[in-house]
TORKOL-4160 file (C-alpha; in steps of 0.2 Angstrom, whole numbers, padded with zeros to 4 digits, m for minus):
371
<pt num="1" X="m0305" Y="m0431" Z="m0059"/>
<pt num="2" X="m0290" Y="m0423" Z="m0052"/>
<pt num="3" X="m0282" Y="m0422" Z="m0070"/>
<pt num="4" X="m0298" Y="m0413" Z="m0076"/>
<pt num="5" X="m0299" Y="m0401" Z="m0062"/>
<pt num="6" X="m0281" Y="m0396" Z="m0064"/>
<pt num="7" X="m0283" Y="m0390" Z="m0081"/>
<pt num="8" X="m0294" Y="m0374" Z="m0078"/>
<pt num="9" X="m0281" Y="m0368" Z="m0066"/>
<pt num="10" X="m0268" Y="m0364" Z="m0080"/>
<pt num="11" X="m0278" Y="m0350" Z="m0089"/>
<pt num="12" X="m0280" Y="m0342" Z="m0072"/>
<pt num="13" X="m0261" Y="m0343" Z="m0068"/>
<pt num="14" X="m0258" Y="m0336" Z="m0086"/>
<pt num="15" X="m0270" Y="m0322" Z="m0083"/>
<pt num="16" X="m0262" Y="m0318" Z="m0065"/>
<pt num="17" X="m0244" Y="m0318" Z="m0073"/>
<pt num="18" X="m0250" Y="m0306" Z="m0087"/>
<pt num="19" X="m0258" Y="m0295" Z="m0075"/>
<pt num="20" X="m0243" Y="m0294" Z="m0064"/>
<pt num="21" X="m0232" Y="m0290" Z="m0078"/>
<pt num="22" X="m0244" Y="m0277" Z="m0084"/>
<pt num="23" X="m0244" Y="m0269" Z="m0067"/>
<pt num="24" X="m0225" Y="m0269" Z="m0066"/>
<pt num="25" X="m0224" Y="m0261" Z="m0083"/>
<pt num="26" X="m0238" Y="m0248" Z="m0079"/>
<pt num="27" X="m0229" Y="m0243" Z="m0063"/>
<pt num="28" X="m0212" Y="m0242" Z="m0071"/>
<pt num="29" X="m0220" Y="m0230" Z="m0084"/>
<pt num="30" X="m0229" Y="m0220" Z="m0071"/>
<pt num="31" X="m0214" Y="m0217" Z="m0060"/>
<pt num="32" X="m0201" Y="m0217" Z="m0073"/>
<pt num="33" X="m0201" Y="m0198" Z="m0074"/>
<pt num="34" X="m0199" Y="m0196" Z="m0055"/>
<pt num="35" X="m0184" Y="m0207" Z="m0055"/>
<pt num="36" X="m0176" Y="m0198" Z="m0069"/>
<pt num="37" X="m0179" Y="m0181" Z="m0060"/>
<pt num="38" X="m0171" Y="m0187" Z="m0044"/>
<pt num="39" X="m0156" Y="m0192" Z="m0054"/>
<pt num="40" X="m0156" Y="m0175" Z="m0063"/>
<pt num="41" X="m0157" Y="m0166" Z="m0047"/>
<pt num="42" X="m0142" Y="m0175" Z="m0039"/>
<pt num="43" X="m0132" Y="m0172" Z="m0055"/>
<pt num="44" X="m0137" Y="m0154" Z="m0054"/>
<pt num="45" X="m0131" Y="m0153" Z="m0036"/>
<pt num="46" X="m0115" Y="m0161" Z="m0040"/>
<pt num="47" X="m0112" Y="m0149" Z="m0054"/>
<pt num="48" X="m0116" Y="m0134" Z="m0042"/>
<pt num="49" X="m0104" Y="m0141" Z="m0029"/>
<pt num="50" X="m0090" Y="m0143" Z="m0042"/>
<pt num="51" X="m0093" Y="m0125" Z="m0048"/>
<pt num="52" X="m0092" Y="m0118" Z="m0030"/>
<pt num="53" X="m0077" Y="m0128" Z="m0026"/>
<pt num="54" X="m0068" Y="m0122" Z="m0042"/>
<pt num="55" X="m0073" Y="m0104" Z="m0038"/>
<pt num="56" X="m0065" Y="m0106" Z="m0021"/>
<pt num="57" X="m0049" Y="m0113" Z="m0029"/>
<pt num="58" X="m0048" Y="m0099" Z="m0042"/>
<pt num="59" X="m0051" Y="m0086" Z="m0028"/>
<pt num="60" X="m0037" Y="m0094" Z="m0017"/>
<pt num="61" X="m0025" Y="m0093" Z="m0032"/>
<pt num="62" X="m0029" Y="m0075" Z="m0035"/>
<pt num="63" X="m0028" Y="m0071" Z="m0017"/>
<pt num="64" X="m0011" Y="m0080" Z="m0015"/>
<pt num="65" X="m0004" Y="m0071" Z="m0030"/>
<pt num="66" X="m0010" Y="m0054" Z="m0024"/>
<pt num="67" X="m0003" Y="m0057" Z="m0006"/>
<pt num="68" X="0014" Y="m0062" Z="m0014"/>
<pt num="69" X="0014" Y="m0047" Z="m0025"/>
<pt num="70" X="0009" Y="m0035" Z="m0011"/>
<pt num="71" X="0022" Y="m0042" Z="0000"/>
<pt num="72" X="0035" Y="m0039" Z="m0013"/>
<pt num="73" X="0029" Y="m0022" Z="m0016"/>
<pt num="74" X="0030" Y="m0017" Z="0002"/>
<pt num="75" X="0048" Y="m0023" Z="0003"/>
<pt num="76" X="0051" Y="m0012" Z="m0013"/>
<pt num="77" X="0042" Y="0003" Z="m0005"/>
<pt num="78" X="0053" Y="0002" Z="0011"/>
<pt num="79" X="0069" Y="0001" Z="0001"/>
<pt num="80" X="0064" Y="0015" Z="m0010"/>
<pt num="81" X="0059" Y="0026" Z="0005"/>
<pt num="82" X="0076" Y="0023" Z="0012"/>
<pt num="83" X="0084" Y="0028" Z="m0004"/>
<pt num="84" X="0074" Y="0044" Z="m0006"/>
<pt num="85" X="0077" Y="0049" Z="0012"/>
<pt num="86" X="0096" Y="0047" Z="0008"/>
<pt num="87" X="0095" Y="0057" Z="m0007"/>
<pt num="88" X="0084" Y="0071" Z="0001"/>
<pt num="89" X="0094" Y="0071" Z="0018"/>
<pt num="90" X="0112" Y="0067" Z="0013"/>
<pt num="91" X="0115" Y="0070" Z="m0006"/>
<pt num="92" X="0104" Y="0084" Z="m0011"/>
<pt num="93" X="0109" Y="0097" Z="0002"/>
<pt num="94" X="0127" Y="0095" Z="m0004"/>
<pt num="95" X="0123" Y="0096" Z="m0022"/>
<pt num="96" X="0113" Y="0112" Z="m0019"/>
<pt num="97" X="0127" Y="0120" Z="m0009"/>
<pt num="98" X="0139" Y="0116" Z="m0022"/>
<pt num="99" X="0127" Y="0122" Z="m0036"/>
<pt num="100" X="0124" Y="0138" Z="m0027"/>
<pt num="101" X="0143" Y="0141" Z="m0026"/>
<pt num="102" X="0145" Y="0137" Z="m0044"/>
<pt num="103" X="0131" Y="0148" Z="m0049"/>
<pt num="104" X="0139" Y="0162" Z="m0039"/>
<pt num="105" X="0156" Y="0159" Z="m0047"/>
<pt num="106" X="0149" Y="0159" Z="m0065"/>
<pt num="107" X="0140" Y="0176" Z="m0061"/>
<pt num="108" X="0156" Y="0183" Z="m0055"/>
<pt num="109" X="0165" Y="0178" Z="m0070"/>
<pt num="110" X="0151" Y="0185" Z="m0081"/>
<pt num="111" X="0152" Y="0202" Z="m0071"/>
<pt num="112" X="0171" Y="0203" Z="m0073"/>
<pt num="113" X="0172" Y="0197" Z="m0091"/>
<pt num="114" X="0181" Y="0213" Z="m0095"/>
<pt num="115" X="0194" Y="0210" Z="m0083"/>
<pt num="116" X="0196" Y="0192" Z="m0088"/>
<pt num="117" X="0199" Y="0198" Z="m0106"/>
<pt num="118" X="0211" Y="0211" Z="m0101"/>
<pt num="119" X="0220" Y="0197" Z="m0091"/>
<pt num="120" X="0221" Y="0186" Z="m0106"/>
<pt num="121" X="0228" Y="0199" Z="m0117"/>
<pt num="122" X="0240" Y="0204" Z="m0104"/>
<pt num="123" X="0249" Y="0187" Z="m0106"/>
<pt num="124" X="0267" Y="0189" Z="m0110"/>
<pt num="125" X="0267" Y="0175" Z="m0123"/>
<pt num="126" X="0255" Y="0166" Z="m0134"/>
<pt num="127" X="0259" Y="0150" Z="m0123"/>
<pt num="128" X="0253" Y="0160" Z="m0107"/>
<pt num="129" X="0238" Y="0165" Z="m0116"/>
<pt num="130" X="0233" Y="0147" Z="m0121"/>
<pt num="131" X="0237" Y="0141" Z="m0103"/>
<pt num="132" X="0226" Y="0155" Z="m0095"/>
<pt num="133" X="0212" Y="0151" Z="m0107"/>
<pt num="134" X="0212" Y="0133" Z="m0103"/>
<pt num="135" X="0212" Y="0137" Z="m0085"/>
<pt num="136" X="0197" Y="0148" Z="m0086"/>
<pt num="137" X="0188" Y="0135" Z="m0097"/>
<pt num="138" X="0192" Y="0122" Z="m0084"/>
<pt num="139" X="0184" Y="0133" Z="m0071"/>
<pt num="140" X="0169" Y="0136" Z="m0081"/>
<pt num="141" X="0167" Y="0118" Z="m0086"/>
<pt num="142" X="0168" Y="0113" Z="m0067"/>
<pt num="143" X="0155" Y="0125" Z="m0062"/>
<pt num="144" X="0143" Y="0119" Z="m0076"/>
<pt num="145" X="0147" Y="0101" Z="m0071"/>
<pt num="146" X="0142" Y="0105" Z="m0053"/>
<pt num="147" X="0125" Y="0112" Z="m0059"/>
<pt num="148" X="0123" Y="0097" Z="m0070"/>
<pt num="149" X="0126" Y="0085" Z="m0055"/>
<pt num="150" X="0112" Y="0094" Z="m0046"/>
<pt num="151" X="0100" Y="0092" Z="m0061"/>
<pt num="152" X="0105" Y="0074" Z="m0062"/>
<pt num="153" X="0102" Y="0071" Z="m0044"/>
<pt num="154" X="0085" Y="0080" Z="m0044"/>
<pt num="155" X="0080" Y="0069" Z="m0059"/>
<pt num="156" X="0085" Y="0054" Z="m0050"/>
<pt num="157" X="0075" Y="0059" Z="m0034"/>
<pt num="158" X="0060" Y="0063" Z="m0045"/>
<pt num="159" X="0061" Y="0046" Z="m0053"/>
<pt num="160" X="0062" Y="0037" Z="m0037"/>
<pt num="161" X="0047" Y="0047" Z="m0030"/>
<pt num="162" X="0037" Y="0042" Z="m0045"/>
<pt num="163" X="0043" Y="0023" Z="m0043"/>
<pt num="164" X="0038" Y="0024" Z="m0025"/>
<pt num="165" X="0021" Y="0032" Z="m0028"/>
<pt num="166" X="0017" Y="0019" Z="m0041"/>
<pt num="167" X="0023" Y="0004" Z="m0030"/>
<pt num="168" X="0012" Y="0011" Z="m0016"/>
<pt num="169" X="m0003" Y="0012" Z="m0028"/>
<pt num="170" X="0001" Y="m0006" Z="m0035"/>
<pt num="171" X="0002" Y="m0012" Z="m0017"/>
<pt num="172" X="m0015" Y="m0005" Z="m0013"/>
<pt num="173" X="m0022" Y="m0012" Z="m0029"/>
<pt num="174" X="m0015" Y="m0030" Z="m0025"/>
<pt num="175" X="m0023" Y="m0028" Z="m0007"/>
<pt num="176" X="m0040" Y="m0024" Z="m0015"/>
<pt num="177" X="m0038" Y="m0040" Z="m0026"/>
<pt num="178" X="m0034" Y="m0050" Z="m0011"/>
<pt num="179" X="m0050" Y="m0043" Z="m0002"/>
<pt num="180" X="m0061" Y="m0047" Z="m0016"/>
<pt num="181" X="m0054" Y="m0064" Z="m0018"/>
<pt num="182" X="m0058" Y="m0067" Z="0001"/>
<pt num="183" X="m0076" Y="m0061" Z="m0002"/>
<pt num="184" X="m0078" Y="m0073" Z="m0016"/>
<pt num="185" X="m0073" Y="m0087" Z="m0005"/>
<pt num="186" X="m0084" Y="m0081" Z="0009"/>
<pt num="187" X="m0099" Y="m0081" Z="m0003"/>
<pt num="188" X="m0095" Y="m0098" Z="m0010"/>
<pt num="189" X="m0093" Y="m0105" Z="0007"/>
<pt num="190" X="m0110" Y="m0098" Z="0012"/>
<pt num="191" X="m0118" Y="m0106" Z="m0003"/>
<pt num="192" X="m0110" Y="m0123" Z="0001"/>
<pt num="193" X="m0117" Y="m0121" Z="0019"/>
<pt num="194" X="m0134" Y="m0119" Z="0011"/>
<pt num="195" X="m0132" Y="m0135" Z="0001"/>
<pt num="196" X="m0127" Y="m0144" Z="0016"/>
<pt num="197" X="m0144" Y="m0141" Z="0023"/>
<pt num="198" X="m0152" Y="m0152" Z="0009"/>
<pt num="199" X="m0164" Y="m0166" Z="0014"/>
<pt num="200" X="m0154" Y="m0178" Z="0003"/>
<pt num="201" X="m0142" Y="m0186" Z="0015"/>
<pt num="202" X="m0129" Y="m0190" Z="0001"/>
<pt num="203" X="m0130" Y="m0172" Z="m0006"/>
<pt num="204" X="m0129" Y="m0165" Z="0011"/>
<pt num="205" X="m0113" Y="m0175" Z="0015"/>
<pt num="206" X="m0105" Y="m0169" Z="m0001"/>
<pt num="207" X="m0109" Y="m0151" Z="0002"/>
<pt num="208" X="m0104" Y="m0152" Z="0020"/>
<pt num="209" X="m0087" Y="m0159" Z="0016"/>
<pt num="210" X="m0085" Y="m0145" Z="0002"/>
<pt num="211" X="m0091" Y="m0132" Z="0015"/>
<pt num="212" X="m0078" Y="m0137" Z="0028"/>
<pt num="213" X="m0064" Y="m0137" Z="0015"/>
<pt num="214" X="m0069" Y="m0119" Z="0010"/>
<pt num="215" X="m0070" Y="m0113" Z="0028"/>
<pt num="216" X="m0052" Y="m0119" Z="0031"/>
<pt num="217" X="m0046" Y="m0111" Z="0015"/>
<pt num="218" X="m0056" Y="m0095" Z="0020"/>
<pt num="219" X="m0048" Y="m0095" Z="0037"/>
<pt num="220" X="m0030" Y="m0097" Z="0030"/>
<pt num="221" X="m0033" Y="m0083" Z="0017"/>
<pt num="222" X="m0040" Y="m0071" Z="0031"/>
<pt num="223" X="m0024" Y="m0074" Z="0041"/>
<pt num="224" X="m0013" Y="m0070" Z="0026"/>
<pt num="225" X="m0023" Y="m0055" Z="0022"/>
<pt num="226" X="m0023" Y="m0048" Z="0039"/>
<pt num="227" X="m0004" Y="m0050" Z="0040"/>
<pt num="228" X="m0001" Y="m0041" Z="0023"/>
<pt num="229" X="m0014" Y="m0027" Z="0028"/>
<pt num="230" X="m0003" Y="m0024" Z="0043"/>
<pt num="231" X="0011" Y="m0019" Z="0032"/>
<pt num="232" X="0001" Y="m0007" Z="0021"/>
<pt num="233" X="m0010" Y="0002" Z="0033"/>
<pt num="234" X="m0005" Y="0014" Z="0047"/>
<pt num="235" X="m0004" Y="0006" Z="0064"/>
<pt num="236" X="m0017" Y="0017" Z="0073"/>
<pt num="237" X="m0018" Y="0006" Z="0088"/>
<pt num="238" X="0001" Y="0003" Z="0090"/>
<pt num="239" X="0006" Y="0019" Z="0097"/>
<pt num="240" X="0003" Y="0032" Z="0110"/>
<pt num="241" X="m0005" Y="0048" Z="0112"/>
<pt num="242" X="0002" Y="0062" Z="0122"/>
<pt num="243" X="m0010" Y="0073" Z="0132"/>
<pt num="244" X="m0016" Y="0089" Z="0123"/>
<pt num="245" X="m0004" Y="0103" Z="0127"/>
<pt num="246" X="m0003" Y="0122" Z="0124"/>
<pt num="247" X="0001" Y="0125" Z="0106"/>
<pt num="248" X="0014" Y="0137" Z="0112"/>
<pt num="249" X="0023" Y="0124" Z="0122"/>
<pt num="250" X="0041" Y="0121" Z="0118"/>
<pt num="251" X="0041" Y="0104" Z="0108"/>
<pt num="252" X="0059" Y="0102" Z="0114"/>
<pt num="253" X="0052" Y="0095" Z="0130"/>
<pt num="254" X="0047" Y="0079" Z="0121"/>
<pt num="255" X="0064" Y="0072" Z="0122"/>
<pt num="256" X="0058" Y="0054" Z="0125"/>
<pt num="257" X="0045" Y="0044" Z="0116"/>
<pt num="258" X="0029" Y="0040" Z="0127"/>
<pt num="259" X="0023" Y="0024" Z="0119"/>
<pt num="260" X="0013" Y="0018" Z="0134"/>
<pt num="261" X="m0003" Y="0029" Z="0132"/>
<pt num="262" X="m0017" Y="0026" Z="0120"/>
<pt num="263" X="m0017" Y="0032" Z="0103"/>
<pt num="264" X="m0028" Y="0046" Z="0097"/>
<pt num="265" X="m0041" Y="0045" Z="0084"/>
<pt num="266" X="m0038" Y="0053" Z="0067"/>
<pt num="267" X="m0040" Y="0072" Z="0069"/>
<pt num="268" X="m0056" Y="0079" Z="0064"/>
<pt num="269" X="m0048" Y="0090" Z="0051"/>
<pt num="270" X="m0040" Y="0075" Z="0042"/>
<pt num="271" X="m0049" Y="0066" Z="0028"/>
<pt num="272" X="m0044" Y="0050" Z="0019"/>
<pt num="273" X="m0046" Y="0042" Z="0002"/>
<pt num="274" X="m0046" Y="0023" Z="0006"/>
<pt num="275" X="m0044" Y="0018" Z="m0012"/>
<pt num="276" X="m0027" Y="0027" Z="m0014"/>
<pt num="277" X="m0021" Y="0028" Z="0005"/>
<pt num="278" X="m0019" Y="0047" Z="0004"/>
<pt num="279" X="m0025" Y="0057" Z="0018"/>
<pt num="280" X="m0028" Y="0076" Z="0019"/>
<pt num="281" X="m0023" Y="0086" Z="0035"/>
<pt num="282" X="m0016" Y="0103" Z="0042"/>
<pt num="283" X="0002" Y="0104" Z="0043"/>
<pt num="284" X="0015" Y="0116" Z="0051"/>
<pt num="285" X="0034" Y="0117" Z="0053"/>
<pt num="286" X="0046" Y="0121" Z="0066"/>
<pt num="287" X="0065" Y="0123" Z="0069"/>
<pt num="288" X="0066" Y="0139" Z="0059"/>
<pt num="289" X="0066" Y="0156" Z="0069"/>
<pt num="290" X="0058" Y="0148" Z="0084"/>
<pt num="291" X="0073" Y="0143" Z="0094"/>
<pt num="292" X="0070" Y="0124" Z="0092"/>
<pt num="293" X="0085" Y="0121" Z="0080"/>
<pt num="294" X="0096" Y="0109" Z="0088"/>
<pt num="295" X="0083" Y="0103" Z="0101"/>
<pt num="296" X="0081" Y="0085" Z="0104"/>
<pt num="297" X="0066" Y="0076" Z="0096"/>
<pt num="298" X="0056" Y="0062" Z="0104"/>
<pt num="299" X="0068" Y="0049" Z="0096"/>
<pt num="300" X="0083" Y="0058" Z="0104"/>
<pt num="301" X="0089" Y="0065" Z="0087"/>
<pt num="302" X="0092" Y="0084" Z="0086"/>
<pt num="303" X="0082" Y="0095" Z="0074"/>
<pt num="304" X="0094" Y="0100" Z="0060"/>
<pt num="305" X="0094" Y="0109" Z="0044"/>
<pt num="306" X="0095" Y="0094" Z="0033"/>
<pt num="307" X="0085" Y="0081" Z="0043"/>
<pt num="308" X="0070" Y="0075" Z="0033"/>
<pt num="309" X="0059" Y="0072" Z="0048"/>
<pt num="310" X="0042" Y="0077" Z="0055"/>
<pt num="311" X="0032" Y="0076" Z="0071"/>
<pt num="312" X="0016" Y="0066" Z="0072"/>
<pt num="313" X="0006" Y="0060" Z="0086"/>
<pt num="314" X="m0003" Y="0045" Z="0080"/>
<pt num="315" X="0011" Y="0036" Z="0069"/>
<pt num="316" X="0025" Y="0026" Z="0077"/>
<pt num="317" X="0043" Y="0033" Z="0077"/>
<pt num="318" X="0053" Y="0028" Z="0062"/>
<pt num="319" X="0038" Y="0027" Z="0051"/>
<pt num="320" X="0041" Y="0034" Z="0033"/>
<pt num="321" X="0027" Y="0046" Z="0027"/>
<pt num="322" X="0025" Y="0052" Z="0009"/>
<pt num="323" X="0019" Y="0071" Z="0009"/>
<pt num="324" X="0012" Y="0081" Z="m0006"/>
<pt num="325" X="0010" Y="0100" Z="m0007"/>
<pt num="326" X="0010" Y="0112" Z="m0021"/>
<pt num="327" X="0015" Y="0099" Z="m0034"/>
<pt num="328" X="0030" Y="0093" Z="m0024"/>
<pt num="329" X="0032" Y="0077" Z="m0015"/>
<pt num="330" X="0044" Y="0071" Z="m0002"/>
<pt num="331" X="0047" Y="0056" Z="0010"/>
<pt num="332" X="0049" Y="0061" Z="0028"/>
<pt num="333" X="0053" Y="0050" Z="0043"/>
<pt num="334" X="0043" Y="0052" Z="0060"/>
<pt num="335" X="0056" Y="0055" Z="0074"/>
<pt num="336" X="0046" Y="0067" Z="0085"/>
<pt num="337" X="0029" Y="0070" Z="0093"/>
<pt num="338" X="0017" Y="0084" Z="0089"/>
<pt num="339" X="0010" Y="0095" Z="0083"/>
<pt num="340" X="0000" Y="0100" Z="0099"/>
<pt num="341" X="m0011" Y="0113" Z="0090"/>
<pt num="342" X="m0029" Y="0107" Z="0089"/>
<pt num="343" X="m0033" Y="0100" Z="0071"/>
<pt num="344" X="m0015" Y="0099" Z="0065"/>
<pt num="345" X="m0008" Y="0082" Z="0060"/>
<pt num="346" X="0010" Y="0085" Z="0054"/>
<pt num="347" X="0024" Y="0097" Z="0060"/>
<pt num="348" X="0038" Y="0098" Z="0048"/>
<pt num="349" X="0056" Y="0100" Z="0052"/>
<pt num="350" X="0066" Y="0113" Z="0041"/>
<pt num="351" X="0072" Y="0102" Z="0027"/>
<pt num="352" X="0055" Y="0095" Z="0024"/>
<pt num="353" X="0047" Y="0112" Z="0024"/>
<pt num="354" X="0060" Y="0119" Z="0012"/>
<pt num="355" X="0058" Y="0104" Z="0000"/>
<pt num="356" X="0039" Y="0107" Z="m0001"/>
<pt num="357" X="0042" Y="0126" Z="m0002"/>
<pt num="358" X="0032" Y="0127" Z="0014"/>
<pt num="359" X="0043" Y="0139" Z="0024"/>
<pt num="360" X="0033" Y="0154" Z="0019"/>
<pt num="361" X="0017" Y="0146" Z="0021"/>
<pt num="362" X="0018" Y="0142" Z="0039"/>
<pt num="363" X="0002" Y="0132" Z="0041"/>
<pt num="364" X="m0007" Y="0124" Z="0027"/>
<pt num="365" X="m0016" Y="0108" Z="0021"/>
<pt num="366" X="m0006" Y="0094" Z="0014"/>
<pt num="367" X="m0009" Y="0077" Z="0007"/>
<pt num="368" X="0000" Y="0062" Z="0015"/>
<pt num="369" X="0000" Y="0043" Z="0017"/>
<pt num="370" X="0009" Y="0031" Z="0027"/>
<pt num="371" X="0022" Y="0020" Z="0018"/>
């Protein structure tokens, strides 16, 4: 009886096994697409994280190159500004004076050419005639050489000014590249932060790690950018403002720098072009016909005929400033405080005003930028 009753159970077990396998296969077929979508989403997230991380790395490399180049250019600008000041203040005045004397001598020789010919023909011998001719030719060659020296020095000065202007423009361009790279890293870091909010724990952990690394890189880049920007922008908050005084007040009273008072805002009459660093403002000059020649400046240096210096209120003493007017460009050094007339930003000393042909202008609008 037991053997007979056990046989019917086998078909039922086969049926149960078959049904179980069918159920498993059915479920696998039904949920298979969802499983593959989950894997695809994870892979997509991984690719996105890799892309953002690569973007951060590329931006960091661009930023580092731009910062290094900007630092190199700033050093070059400082050196060129010193060389230009030396040419303008020490070399060119000497050459101009010698050239003026040479031109005067040549003019006199031309005016007295009749006497010179008489002198030559009055020579007692042919040998004396040759000697006098060589002497006159030597004088004329020397005068021409002096004029040529002035022209060569002027060409050198103009070339250095062009190099300085280009270096300053390049430094500003590199600074812009660094700023754009920093913005790219900030955007990538924000995107990684978004990914870190994912509900998938594994994806969120990977995104959080990448976001933290991007944040550290961003902070480092920000610090480098700020340090480099400090060398290319004017230090508006680093200097003092003297109280507004009567425009007619003698500027020679400012014999000592007053660096402890707050700096003024940019004058209302001054406008700027942030892309090139050039600003526009009203300028004047002093030291010519006003009794201030020889008076001491805020830095303790006297106002002289050859000093390529200017007075400004909102720029540190010793700062080099590039000034353009009427197609001419000079580099001047800030060594005095002023001007105190409302709306003016620069007060030029005689050599600067003469170099820009500004003496006869008196007061006018110039372009300038801090080096």
